[in-house]
N, C-alpha and C positions, 0 to 999 in steps of 0.2 A: 416507470420504465425499468425493465430488468436488463442490465448490461449483458452483452454476449461474451465478454472477456473478464478475466480476473488476473491480477498480478499478485502472486503469493510471495511475500517477502519472508526470508528466513535468514538465519545467521550464516548460511552457506551460499545463498544466491537468490535469484529472482526467477520464478516459474511463471510462464504464460499458460493460462488455462482458457479453453473455449467451451461455452455452454453447448451441450448437446442434449438430445431427448433422454439419453440414458444417464446424464449427469455431466460433470466437468471433465473435459478431455485435455490431457497434458500435451501441449504443443511444442514446448521447448523450455530450456533453462539456461541461464547465464550465471556463472560463478562470480562471487564478489571479488575474487582475486584474478579474474580473467585478464590476460595481457592486453586484449583489445576489447574492453568491456563496452565501449561506445559502439564499436562495429558489430559486436554480437547482439546488442540491444536493437540496433538498426535492423539486423537480420530478423529478429523476432517480430519487430513492427511490420516488416515487409511480409512476413509469413501471415500475420494477422490480417493485413489488408488484402491479401490474396484469397482469403476464405470468407471475407465479409465485406459487402459493399454498403452496409448499413452504418458504417462508422466504427470507431474504436472505443465507445463508452466502456469503461472498465470498473470493476470493483477493485479495491485495494485491501488485501488481507495482510494485516500487521500481526506479528507474533505477540501474544499476550504479555510476554516478558518485556516487551518494548513499550508498553502502555503504562503511563504513570497514573495511579489512582490515588486520590487524596480526598479526605473529608475535612471540612472546616466549617465553623459556625458562620452563618450568614449575618454580616454586620449591617445589612440593609442596602438599598440601592445606591445611596450616596458614597458608600465606602467599599462596595463590592469589588470594583476593579482593582483598587489599591490592595485590598486584602488578598485577592487571588495572586496578584503580582508578587507580593511579599512572600506568600507561601511557596511560590515556585522559584523564587530567587535562590540560586545555588542548589536546587533540587535535582537538576540534570546537568550533564557535562556540557 
């Protein structure tokens, strides 16, 4: 299933996009420092529900700079979980 919406996250805000035949259509945006962020997000949700009765399945677009990439040796199935947890411990705020 292809979602009809996407939430594009950036360091500045959250953009709501709607899939159209010509590509993604920009529907609205909420700044991360918006005084009433919850209210503005509710407005975006209301806008999305007004154009689609098929639900709000959405893609989430995360900036590449916010994804942690790590490579580590595979210690095998018995130790894999512990090795992953140890590698990530302290790696993110």
